[in-house]
Backbone bond lengths (Angstrom), bond angles and torsions (degrees), N, CA, C in turn:
res aa  C-N    CA-C-N  psi(-1)  N-CA   C-N-CA  omega(-1)  CA-C   N-CA-C  phi
1 M - - - 1.455 - - 1.528 111.39 -
2 K 1.336 117.57 -40.18 1.458 121.41 179.29 1.519 110.87 -61.10
3 A 1.344 115.65 -40.59 1.459 120.08 -179.94 1.527 110.53 -64.79
4 I 1.322 116.18 -37.75 1.462 120.38 179.36 1.530 109.87 -64.99
5 K 1.329 116.77 -43.04 1.459 120.78 179.66 1.521 110.98 -61.18
6 L 1.328 116.47 -44.98 1.461 120.08 179.98 1.519 111.14 -63.17
7 F 1.338 116.28 -39.05 1.464 120.54 179.73 1.528 110.03 -65.03
8 V 1.320 115.87 -44.87 1.463 120.24 -178.33 1.522 110.66 -65.14
9 L 1.328 116.29 -42.50 1.462 119.67 178.60 1.516 111.21 -60.73
10 S 1.338 116.46 -41.68 1.459 119.80 178.70 1.521 110.82 -65.33
11 L 1.334 115.94 -39.63 1.456 121.01 179.63 1.525 110.54 -65.53
12 V 1.331 116.29 -43.11 1.459 120.86 179.42 1.521 110.51 -61.75
13 S 1.336 116.32 -44.28 1.461 120.05 179.81 1.515 111.26 -60.27
14 A 1.325 115.92 -42.57 1.465 119.99 -179.77 1.519 111.22 -65.27
15 I 1.333 116.36 -40.54 1.467 120.47 -179.51 1.526 110.39 -65.31
16 L 1.342 116.42 -45.07 1.447 120.01 -177.73 1.517 111.76 -64.38
17 V 1.324 116.96 -41.78 1.459 120.43 179.08 1.518 110.83 -65.36
18 S 1.334 116.98 -42.51 1.465 120.35 -178.03 1.522 111.59 -68.47
19 C 1.328 117.42 -26.16 1.460 120.39 -179.00 1.521 112.24 -79.34
20 G 1.309 117.44 -20.56 1.448 120.48 -177.35 1.514 112.32 -87.51
21 T 1.319 115.27 -176.37 1.459 121.55 176.25 1.523 108.50 -115.60
22 T 1.318 115.99 145.57 1.460 120.91 178.38 1.517 109.19 -94.19
23 S 1.312 115.61 127.06 1.451 122.07 -178.63 1.523 109.25 -122.18
24 T 1.329 116.48 150.78 1.454 121.70 177.65 1.517 109.53 -111.89
25 V 1.313 116.81 125.39 1.461 121.38 -179.36 1.533 109.12 -72.32
26 P 1.333 117.89 128.14 1.470 120.08 177.55 1.527 111.89 -58.14
27 I 1.293 116.17 149.81 1.467 126.08 177.39 1.529 112.25 73.26
28 T 1.340 118.16 -55.72 1.465 119.18 -176.88 1.523 112.08 -81.38
29 G 1.333 117.26 -27.25 1.455 120.75 179.70 1.518 114.81 76.42
30 R 1.327 118.06 9.93 1.460 121.00 -179.57 1.531 110.55 -69.93
31 K 1.332 116.17 140.02 1.456 121.82 177.61 1.526 109.58 -89.17
32 Q 1.323 116.43 141.07 1.455 120.85 177.94 1.527 109.09 -139.63
33 N 1.317 116.23 148.17 1.456 122.12 178.73 1.520 108.99 -107.37
34 L 1.339 116.31 120.90 1.459 121.62 -175.61 1.522 110.32 -115.33
35 L 1.318 115.73 132.26 1.462 121.60 179.12 1.524 112.29 -100.94
36 V 1.312 116.82 -4.67 1.466 120.81 179.93 1.519 108.98 -119.59
37 S 1.312 116.61 146.38 1.462 120.96 -178.32 1.521 110.79 -85.23
38 D 1.323 116.15 163.54 1.463 120.79 176.31 1.522 110.58 -58.64
39 G 1.332 116.46 -40.86 1.457 120.45 -178.88 1.518 112.65 -62.33
40 E 1.340 116.79 -40.78 1.460 120.81 179.49 1.529 111.05 -65.26
41 V 1.323 116.06 -44.79 1.465 120.37 -179.11 1.524 110.70 -65.75
42 L 1.331 117.06 -43.42 1.455 120.59 -178.86 1.525 111.31 -64.86
43 S 1.318 117.00 -39.04 1.460 120.38 179.70 1.524 110.98 -62.58
44 L 1.332 116.47 -46.45 1.459 120.92 -179.61 1.520 111.29 -66.78
45 S 1.329 117.16 -43.82 1.461 120.38 -177.11 1.530 111.57 -68.27
46 N 1.320 117.77 -37.85 1.463 120.46 179.73 1.523 111.51 -63.23
47 Q 1.320 115.89 -37.42 1.461 119.57 177.50 1.524 110.37 -62.55
48 Q 1.328 115.82 -46.44 1.459 119.88 -179.14 1.529 111.45 -66.70
49 Y 1.326 116.23 -36.85 1.459 120.85 -179.70 1.529 110.60 -63.93
50 Q 1.320 117.31 -46.03 1.459 121.04 -179.62 1.523 111.12 -61.59
51 Q 1.318 116.33 -39.16 1.456 120.01 178.04 1.522 110.75 -63.59
52 Y 1.326 116.58 -41.56 1.458 119.84 -179.42 1.528 111.05 -66.91
53 I 1.326 117.13 -48.48 1.467 121.52 -176.17 1.527 110.95 -59.78
54 Q 1.318 117.12 -35.65 1.464 120.44 -179.70 1.528 112.18 -66.90
55 S 1.331 116.41 -27.17 1.466 120.13 -178.13 1.527 113.10 -98.60
56 A 1.343 118.09 -18.69 1.464 121.72 -176.75 1.521 110.79 -78.11
57 K 1.324 116.17 155.69 1.457 122.29 176.69 1.523 108.48 -104.97
58 A 1.317 116.42 117.61 1.456 120.28 179.55 1.522 110.47 -67.42
59 S 1.333 116.18 146.95 1.454 120.98 177.88 1.528 110.06 -61.96
60 T 1.314 115.59 144.93 1.460 120.49 176.49 1.534 111.60 -97.18
61 N 1.332 116.68 1.62 1.463 121.40 178.71 1.527 108.61 -86.29
62 A 1.326 116.54 103.14 1.463 121.27 -174.21 1.528 112.06 -64.22
63 A 1.342 117.24 -39.29 1.462 120.43 -177.74 1.521 111.00 -66.25
64 N 1.321 117.13 -45.37 1.467 120.33 179.95 1.523 111.52 -67.95
65 T 1.327 116.04 -37.96 1.466 119.59 177.52 1.521 110.58 -62.09
66 A 1.332 116.17 -43.70 1.465 120.50 178.65 1.521 111.12 -64.04
67 M 1.328 117.13 -37.25 1.457 120.76 179.40 1.530 110.93 -64.01
68 V 1.321 116.38 -45.34 1.471 120.05 179.53 1.524 110.62 -60.52
69 K 1.328 116.26 -44.08 1.460 119.80 179.95 1.533 110.91 -66.33
70 R 1.315 116.84 -39.83 1.471 121.05 -178.63 1.530 111.53 -65.90
71 V 1.311 116.08 -50.69 1.466 119.85 -179.63 1.525 110.29 -64.53
72 G 1.323 116.12 -41.91 1.459 119.55 179.47 1.511 112.57 -61.58
73 Q 1.331 116.38 -43.60 1.463 119.60 -178.76 1.522 111.25 -67.90
74 N 1.344 117.36 -36.23 1.463 119.97 176.13 1.525 110.88 -60.31
75 L 1.326 116.19 -42.32 1.467 120.75 178.17 1.528 110.89 -66.63
76 A 1.336 116.14 -43.42 1.466 119.87 179.80 1.522 110.68 -60.35
77 N 1.327 116.73 -42.60 1.465 120.08 179.05 1.528 111.05 -61.90
78 A 1.330 116.44 -40.79 1.463 120.48 179.86 1.525 111.05 -66.00
79 V 1.338 116.20 -40.81 1.469 120.12 179.77 1.521 110.98 -65.62
80 V 1.322 116.65 -43.98 1.464 120.46 179.18 1.531 110.22 -61.97
81 S 1.322 117.41 -42.39 1.463 121.02 178.40 1.526 110.66 -61.95
82 Y 1.321 115.98 -40.98 1.474 120.16 178.94 1.531 111.08 -64.19
83 L 1.329 116.33 -45.89 1.470 119.80 -179.20 1.524 110.70 -62.52
84 N 1.324 116.92 -44.30 1.465 120.37 179.61 1.530 111.75 -63.36
85 A 1.320 116.44 -37.46 1.462 120.68 -176.62 1.526 113.31 -78.08
86 N 1.331 116.46 -12.44 1.458 119.63 -176.04 1.527 112.96 -118.95
87 G 1.332 115.41 30.45 1.455 119.57 175.10 1.511 114.90 71.01
88 L 1.323 117.33 19.18 1.465 121.30 -178.31 1.528 111.19 -116.67
89 G 1.332 115.95 27.46 1.451 120.67 -178.06 1.520 113.57 -59.50
90 A 1.332 117.07 -28.27 1.465 120.30 179.89 1.531 111.47 -64.54
91 E 1.329 117.26 -23.91 1.456 121.19 179.91 1.527 112.26 -72.74
92 V 1.323 116.48 -24.13 1.462 120.60 -173.97 1.521 111.75 -59.82
93 S 1.313 116.93 -34.42 1.465 120.22 -178.19 1.527 112.65 -66.02
94 N 1.340 117.04 -12.81 1.465 120.24 179.09 1.523 112.73 -77.84
95 Y 1.333 117.13 -8.64 1.459 120.11 -172.90 1.526 112.07 -112.96
96 A 1.326 114.48 131.44 1.461 122.67 170.35 1.518 104.71 -129.32
97 W 1.314 116.71 88.17 1.463 122.64 -166.78 1.525 112.57 -66.34
98 E 1.319 114.70 135.20 1.461 122.42 172.49 1.523 107.89 -141.85
99 F 1.334 116.33 138.94 1.457 121.44 -178.04 1.521 109.13 -128.45
100 N 1.322 116.46 121.97 1.457 121.67 -173.26 1.531 110.55 -126.83
101 L 1.325 115.50 140.87 1.463 121.98 170.59 1.516 106.59 -113.81
102 V 1.330 116.78 123.26 1.460 120.53 -174.77 1.521 111.05 -119.83
103 Q 1.338 114.85 158.35 1.462 122.05 -179.50 1.520 109.76 -79.61
104 D 1.293 115.10 94.62 1.455 121.91 178.41 1.522 106.50 -157.80
105 Q 1.319 117.78 129.39 1.460 121.46 -174.90 1.532 113.50 -88.72
106 Q 1.312 117.02 5.02 1.456 118.82 172.32 1.532 109.59 -65.90
107 V 1.337 116.21 147.41 1.466 121.06 175.23 1.521 105.84 -87.98
108 N 1.327 115.30 86.32 1.463 118.52 -168.80 1.523 111.52 -155.94
109 A 1.313 114.55 158.72 1.467 123.77 172.61 1.510 106.59 -159.00
110 W 1.338 116.69 156.13 1.457 119.23 176.86 1.519 110.33 -155.86
111 C 1.318 114.77 160.44 1.470 121.67 -179.84 1.513 109.09 -134.08
112 M 1.310 116.38 124.78 1.457 120.88 175.94 1.525 109.90 -84.45
113 P 1.332 117.17 157.76 1.469 119.51 171.75 1.523 109.38 -53.33
114 G 1.309 116.91 139.36 1.452 120.53 -177.75 1.508 113.39 97.31
115 G 1.357 117.16 -3.51 1.455 119.83 174.13 1.505 115.91 86.71
116 K 1.331 117.52 29.79 1.464 121.54 176.52 1.531 108.16 -95.32
117 I 1.353 116.05 105.28 1.460 121.12 -172.60 1.523 110.61 -108.60
118 V 1.327 115.79 135.92 1.460 122.37 177.30 1.529 108.16 -126.19
119 V 1.334 115.70 129.85 1.461 122.67 176.03 1.516 107.76 -116.51
120 Y 1.329 117.46 134.18 1.455 121.94 176.39 1.528 109.25 -89.63
121 E 1.327 116.55 143.56 1.459 120.66 -178.99 1.527 112.44 -58.49
122 G 1.315 117.27 -29.68 1.455 121.10 -179.51 1.514 114.19 -64.12
123 L 1.325 117.40 -15.92 1.468 120.82 179.52 1.526 112.25 -78.37
124 L 1.324 117.62 -31.12 1.468 121.40 -170.81 1.535 114.42 -63.09
125 P 1.337 120.10 -35.87 1.463 117.91 175.95 1.527 113.05 -63.74
126 V 1.315 117.47 -20.21 1.466 120.93 179.21 1.520 110.60 -89.99
127 T 1.326 117.25 -39.27 1.464 118.36 178.19 1.534 110.01 -68.43
128 Q 1.319 117.48 -44.50 1.468 124.30 174.08 1.531 115.47 71.56
129 D 1.320 118.77 -28.40 1.467 120.79 -178.65 1.526 109.60 -148.13
130 E 1.333 116.10 169.65 1.464 120.78 -176.04 1.524 111.95 -66.80
131 G 1.333 116.65 -34.49 1.457 119.18 -179.68 1.515 112.38 -62.00
132 S 1.332 116.29 -44.32 1.464 120.15 179.31 1.525 111.10 -69.94
133 L 1.340 116.54 -35.61 1.464 119.53 174.86 1.527 109.79 -61.46
134 A 1.324 116.91 -37.85 1.466 120.97 178.50 1.524 111.29 -63.73
135 I 1.335 117.18 -34.07 1.465 120.52 177.29 1.526 110.01 -62.67
136 V 1.343 115.92 -44.12 1.466 120.34 179.81 1.527 111.04 -67.04
137 L 1.325 116.58 -48.79 1.464 119.48 -178.44 1.528 111.10 -65.46
138 G 1.333 116.63 -35.68 1.460 119.35 175.75 1.516 111.20 -60.77
139 H 1.318 115.89 -41.47 1.470 121.24 177.41 1.528 110.91 -61.81
140 E 1.323 116.36 -46.36 1.467 119.37 -178.11 1.521 111.51 -67.09
141 I 1.324 117.00 -42.58 1.461 120.11 177.90 1.522 110.39 -62.59
142 A 1.325 116.87 -34.64 1.466 120.84 178.89 1.524 111.02 -61.46
143 H 1.322 117.67 -37.25 1.470 119.93 176.61 1.529 110.55 -56.94
144 A 1.339 115.99 -40.88 1.469 119.90 -179.44 1.526 110.93 -71.76
145 V 1.329 117.26 -45.69 1.467 120.78 -178.15 1.520 110.84 -63.79
146 A 1.334 117.43 -36.51 1.463 121.62 179.91 1.523 112.77 -82.13
147 K 1.320 117.14 -1.31 1.469 123.03 177.83 1.524 111.86 57.22
148 H 1.321 115.49 42.81 1.459 119.61 -177.96 1.522 112.60 -67.33
149 S 1.324 118.04 -33.80 1.467 119.75 177.68 1.523 110.68 -65.72
150 A 1.330 116.77 -42.66 1.460 120.56 177.90 1.525 110.62 -64.03
151 E 1.320 116.20 -36.61 1.463 120.31 179.25 1.524 110.77 -68.42
152 R 1.310 115.79 -41.87 1.460 118.98 178.75 1.524 111.03 -64.65
153 L 1.323 116.13 -44.43 1.453 120.34 178.92 1.523 110.68 -62.74
154 S 1.334 117.17 -40.17 1.460 121.43 178.20 1.523 110.78 -62.58
155 N 1.328 116.39 -41.16 1.465 119.54 179.53 1.516 111.65 -65.52
156 E 1.344 116.11 -37.43 1.461 119.69 177.00 1.528 110.22 -66.46
157 Y 1.324 115.75 -41.06 1.457 119.40 177.49 1.527 110.89 -60.38
158 K 1.326 115.91 -44.22 1.464 119.81 -179.99 1.519 110.88 -59.15
159 S 1.322 114.92 -44.65 1.461 119.24 -178.61 1.518 112.15 -65.84
160 Q 1.335 116.60 -48.91 1.454 120.57 -177.04 1.525 111.81 -70.58
161 Y 1.335 115.48 -43.03 1.461 119.59 -178.42 1.519 110.55 -68.73
162 G 1.324 116.77 -37.87 1.451 120.45 178.73 1.506 111.32 -63.51
163 T 1.333 116.63 -43.68 1.458 120.75 178.71 1.522 111.10 -62.13
164 A 1.338 115.39 -41.62 1.460 119.66 -179.16 1.522 111.20 -64.96
165 I 1.350 117.05 -41.68 1.463 120.24 -178.57 1.520 110.92 -67.71
166 V 1.338 116.78 -42.43 1.466 119.50 178.85 1.519 110.35 -59.09
167 G 1.328 115.94 -46.26 1.453 119.57 179.58 1.520 111.91 -62.38
168 A 1.338 115.68 -38.98 1.458 119.92 -179.45 1.520 111.28 -65.62
169 V 1.326 116.70 -43.14 1.464 120.48 -178.92 1.514 110.93 -65.58
170 L 1.316 116.69 -45.85 1.460 120.66 -176.21 1.519 111.54 -68.93
171 Q 1.324 116.43 -28.64 1.467 119.63 -178.50 1.521 112.60 -97.92
172 G 1.337 115.69 -1.23 1.449 119.26 178.82 1.508 113.04 73.59
173 A 1.345 116.74 23.93 1.454 120.58 -178.44 1.520 109.67 -100.45
174 G 1.358 116.54 174.72 1.454 121.35 177.18 1.513 110.92 -86.70
175 V 1.331 116.26 -170.97 1.468 120.75 -177.00 1.529 111.80 -97.84
176 G 1.310 116.63 8.48 1.453 119.09 -178.65 1.513 112.85 -58.23
177 E 1.338 115.97 -39.59 1.463 120.07 179.79 1.526 110.49 -62.73
178 G 1.329 115.85 -38.34 1.457 119.61 179.26 1.512 111.30 -63.42
179 T 1.323 117.05 -41.14 1.460 120.75 179.04 1.519 110.58 -62.45
180 Q 1.329 115.91 -41.86 1.459 119.33 178.36 1.521 111.39 -63.32
181 Q 1.340 116.78 -38.54 1.454 119.85 179.19 1.525 110.95 -65.34
182 L 1.333 116.29 -36.48 1.466 119.57 178.83 1.529 111.02 -63.29
183 I 1.333 115.19 -42.80 1.466 119.20 179.17 1.521 110.25 -63.03
184 A 1.329 116.15 -45.43 1.462 120.27 179.76 1.525 110.78 -63.50
185 L 1.335 116.54 -37.44 1.457 120.97 179.31 1.517 111.09 -61.91
186 G 1.343 115.90 -46.94 1.460 119.40 179.62 1.514 111.92 -59.68
187 Q 1.332 116.45 -39.00 1.460 120.25 -179.98 1.521 111.47 -69.13
188 S 1.340 117.15 -40.73 1.462 120.18 -177.15 1.524 111.67 -72.46
189 L 1.330 117.57 -32.39 1.452 120.83 -179.48 1.521 112.37 -81.91
190 G 1.330 116.68 -20.83 1.458 120.08 -171.14 1.507 114.78 -53.53
191 S 1.321 118.24 -42.94 1.460 120.66 -172.88 1.519 113.88 -76.65
192 N 1.346 118.08 -25.01 1.465 118.08 -175.50 1.520 113.48 -123.14
193 L 1.318 117.89 5.66 1.464 120.95 -177.49 1.516 111.34 -63.04
194 W 1.325 116.99 -33.84 1.459 120.44 -169.77 1.524 113.04 -90.69
195 T 1.324 117.81 -25.30 1.460 119.54 -171.78 1.520 113.97 -109.39
196 S 1.315 118.66 -11.94 1.461 120.05 179.67 1.511 110.19 -85.68
197 G 1.319 116.01 168.95 1.458 121.02 -174.12 1.520 113.58 -65.98
198 F 1.315 115.61 145.49 1.452 121.73 173.78 1.527 108.52 -90.41
199 S 1.312 116.85 179.50 1.453 119.94 177.84 1.519 109.85 -70.35
200 R 1.324 116.30 163.51 1.463 119.91 179.79 1.525 110.98 -62.47
201 K 1.320 115.68 -36.59 1.468 119.35 178.29 1.516 110.54 -61.85
202 Q 1.323 116.97 -43.75 1.458 120.63 179.74 1.527 111.53 -69.43
203 E 1.338 117.15 -37.52 1.456 119.90 178.28 1.526 111.01 -63.15
204 S 1.324 116.87 -43.00 1.467 120.32 178.79 1.519 110.80 -65.62
205 E 1.323 116.17 -38.79 1.456 120.00 178.56 1.531 110.32 -64.34
206 A 1.333 116.72 -39.92 1.467 120.21 178.14 1.528 111.11 -67.37
207 D 1.325 117.18 -35.57 1.465 120.25 174.30 1.522 110.43 -59.09
208 H 1.324 115.70 -47.85 1.466 122.53 -178.60 1.526 110.84 -60.83
209 M 1.321 116.26 -54.15 1.453 121.10 -177.77 1.524 111.33 -65.53
210 G 1.332 116.58 -41.80 1.458 120.54 -177.81 1.517 112.66 -64.11
211 L 1.322 116.34 -35.98 1.464 120.92 177.44 1.526 109.92 -61.05
212 I 1.325 115.69 -42.76 1.465 120.57 -179.09 1.523 111.18 -72.72
213 F 1.333 117.30 -39.02 1.465 119.74 176.93 1.525 110.57 -60.24
214 A 1.338 117.13 -42.26 1.460 120.59 179.10 1.530 110.31 -61.64
215 A 1.330 116.36 -42.77 1.463 120.66 178.62 1.521 110.93 -63.84
216 M 1.329 117.24 -41.64 1.466 121.76 178.05 1.526 111.03 -59.89
217 A 1.328 115.77 -33.56 1.466 120.82 -177.38 1.526 111.93 -83.08
218 G 1.331 117.45 -0.32 1.456 120.47 176.52 1.509 115.34 94.39
219 Y 1.344 117.47 14.56 1.456 121.63 178.08 1.521 109.83 -103.14
220 D 1.321 116.15 137.34 1.458 121.40 -176.76 1.528 110.26 -65.21
221 P 1.339 118.96 113.31 1.461 120.27 -178.06 1.523 113.38 -67.41
222 Q 1.330 117.08 -15.95 1.463 120.65 -177.29 1.525 112.76 -68.81
223 V 1.347 117.51 -16.08 1.463 119.20 177.78 1.522 111.30 -72.05
224 A 1.335 117.12 -12.04 1.465 120.64 -178.25 1.526 111.94 -60.16
225 T 1.330 116.63 -37.70 1.464 119.53 -179.01 1.531 110.94 -61.04
226 G 1.328 116.53 -49.50 1.461 120.12 179.37 1.516 112.19 -61.77
227 F 1.342 116.19 -39.74 1.462 119.38 179.51 1.520 110.71 -61.65
228 W 1.338 117.01 -46.87 1.461 118.93 -177.13 1.517 112.15 -70.66
229 Q 1.306 116.96 -25.66 1.461 119.41 172.72 1.525 110.19 -67.35
230 R 1.322 116.80 -40.02 1.469 120.25 176.10 1.521 110.78 -66.19
231 M 1.332 116.58 -37.93 1.459 119.97 176.87 1.522 110.63 -63.34
232 A 1.336 116.67 -40.62 1.462 120.68 179.74 1.526 110.35 -62.50
233 A 1.333 115.95 -35.90 1.462 120.36 -180.00 1.524 111.81 -68.19
234 Q 1.348 117.56 -19.10 1.456 120.94 178.77 1.523 111.19 -67.74
235 G 1.344 116.32 -29.97 1.451 119.47 -175.81 1.502 111.13 77.13
236 T 1.313 118.39 163.17 1.466 122.46 -176.87 1.513 112.04 -65.16
237 G 1.332 117.35 -26.10 1.455 118.61 -177.82 1.509 113.32 -78.40
238 G 1.340 117.32 -18.68 1.450 119.63 -174.19 1.507 114.50 -96.05
239 S 1.324 118.18 -3.11 1.460 119.68 -174.83 1.508 111.54 -145.23
240 S 1.335 115.74 140.09 1.463 120.93 172.20 1.515 110.66 -111.18
241 L 1.335 115.83 8.27 1.459 120.67 -177.80 1.520 109.56 -71.26
242 F 1.356 116.25 128.31 1.458 122.45 177.00 1.531 110.33 57.66
243 S 1.305 117.68 63.16 1.454 122.24 -168.94 1.526 114.18 -65.41
244 D 1.314 118.01 -20.16 1.470 119.74 178.37 1.521 109.44 -112.61
245 H 1.335 116.06 38.05 1.448 120.82 -171.84 1.518 112.99 -79.46
246 P 1.333 117.08 160.70 1.463 120.17 170.70 1.526 109.01 -64.77
247 S 1.334 116.83 167.72 1.457 119.78 178.41 1.526 109.48 -62.01
248 D 1.331 115.79 154.71 1.468 119.84 179.77 1.525 111.14 -57.31
249 E 1.326 116.84 -41.89 1.467 120.97 -179.24 1.529 110.85 -62.51
250 T 1.330 116.62 -43.88 1.463 120.90 179.73 1.519 110.75 -66.48
251 R 1.322 116.46 -42.30 1.464 120.64 -179.02 1.528 110.88 -61.48
252 I 1.311 117.78 -46.93 1.463 121.06 -179.16 1.526 110.63 -65.45
253 K 1.322 116.84 -39.95 1.464 120.66 178.21 1.524 110.78 -62.45
254 N 1.325 116.28 -43.37 1.470 120.03 179.35 1.530 110.88 -63.98
255 I 1.316 115.98 -43.27 1.468 120.53 -179.25 1.519 110.66 -61.57
256 Q 1.315 116.68 -41.93 1.462 120.13 177.80 1.528 111.03 -63.67
257 G 1.337 116.41 -33.49 1.459 120.07 177.36 1.519 113.07 -69.08
258 W 1.350 116.53 -31.73 1.470 120.86 179.68 1.530 112.26 -85.78
259 M 1.327 117.23 -9.40 1.453 120.39 -172.44 1.536 113.51 -58.32
260 P 1.338 120.20 -44.74 1.470 118.87 179.44 1.530 112.41 -57.18
261 E 1.324 116.96 -37.75 1.466 120.62 177.79 1.516 110.40 -66.69
262 A 1.338 117.03 -44.62 1.470 120.73 -178.51 1.520 111.20 -63.64
263 L 1.319 117.01 -39.24 1.463 120.45 -176.95 1.520 112.37 -65.56
264 K 1.330 116.83 -21.69 1.465 119.88 176.56 1.527 111.46 -65.70
265 Y 1.324 115.98 -25.83 1.465 121.23 -179.18 1.523 112.52 -93.81
266 Y 1.317 116.96 -9.27 1.462 120.41 -170.13 1.521 112.27 -82.64
267 K 1.320 114.38 119.34 1.458 122.00 172.03 1.520 106.36 -131.22
268 P 1.345 116.90 109.26 1.476 119.94 -175.57 1.520 111.92 -54.43
269 K 1.326 115.06 140.63 1.458 120.20 176.92 1.512 109.01 -74.00
270 A 1.338 116.84 140.09 1.464 120.88 179.37 1.516 109.79 -69.51
271 T 1.332 115.47 130.22 1.458 121.08 177.52 1.522 108.46 -132.25
272 A 1.313 115.57 -179.66 1.460 119.40 -179.35 1.526 111.80 -62.03
273 T 1.356 117.09 -23.09 1.456 120.10 -177.14 1.518 112.89 -98.71
274 N 1.332 117.85 -11.23 1.459 117.59 -179.65 1.523 113.18 -131.06
275 L 1.332 116.40 24.09 1.454 119.39 176.46 1.526 109.63 -65.01
276 P 1.342 117.80 143.12 1.465 119.77 179.48 1.517 111.29 -62.41
277 K 1.338 115.95 143.90 1.454 120.55 -179.89 1.524 110.92 -73.10
278 T 1.319 116.44 141.88 1.461 120.39 177.89 1.518 109.75 -84.31
279 T 1.299 116.08 156.19 1.459 120.93 -178.03 1.519 112.21 -88.18
280 K 1.336 115.52 -10.84 1.456 119.46 -179.50 1.518 110.18 -120.51
281 T 1.293 115.46 146.53 1.465 121.03 178.26 1.511 108.95 -114.87
282 L 1.308 115.25 128.59 1.454 119.63 178.97 1.520 110.02 -81.21
283 K 1.301 117.14 133.58 1.447 122.37 176.77 1.517 108.88 -106.85
284 I 1.288 115.15 124.74 1.465 119.64 -179.09 1.515 109.03 -107.97
285 T 1.285 115.70 124.04 1.485 120.92 179.27 1.513 108.23 -119.02
286 S 1.292 114.17 144.96 1.475 118.43 -179.84 1.525 109.04 -93.31
287 K 1.305 115.47 145.06 1.451 121.12 176.99 1.512 110.33 -91.98
288 K 1.301 114.85 133.63 1.469 119.06 178.11 1.507 110.67 -93.61
């Protein structure tokens, strides 16, 4: 009987992998097997997003709201440019970017598939500046670009569907029970799939990609170290951001290791204090 179970499990794994599609995560190059399509994930996430937005209270701070939208759009523009320049232009149609600041004192932010980003007001005292906010938004956008929600859902499907098939084979039953479990799984995951913590592997990957996205958008990636030190000072009780994250020490060490790569993409945005000097000086004379 044990041999039969092992054989069936191996067969189920092979079937599930062959039924999915192989995708390559931008920047990191990691391969992932997805059992759900972009359209399926976007449809489910959009429903959940609309439900949340209808119940959330938008921030009344106009300056902070404008900052979130500005930094978010700068990152979105950089990501779209990267995708177009690297043969991934077909992915761009999956995004309809929205950036929201809501009244919630949790130290948190999240991004749904399709580019629906929500920042809680409680995060801003920790980010303190636009550069650090870009680090957070880059991380959240990376979750969407890397299709981490689709990957998580696919892994849950594999686990639930595999269990159902094994039970069906051993008991001589059909796969109807497995189909029902899949439907129930999608319903149970729907409400928290987008906002709960990802795996440590996915969190680290989002750190890596987000650091580079921030640099591409013209934000100094070196501010990430200070931001994560401030996050570490919050303690586990003060933050729900990245709930399944690596340790603070590991995260900062990894970020420092990726810094040389990120700095290759960094070109500071021109501002009133760093505009290039002109070669000519205008002389103004008054007429008498």
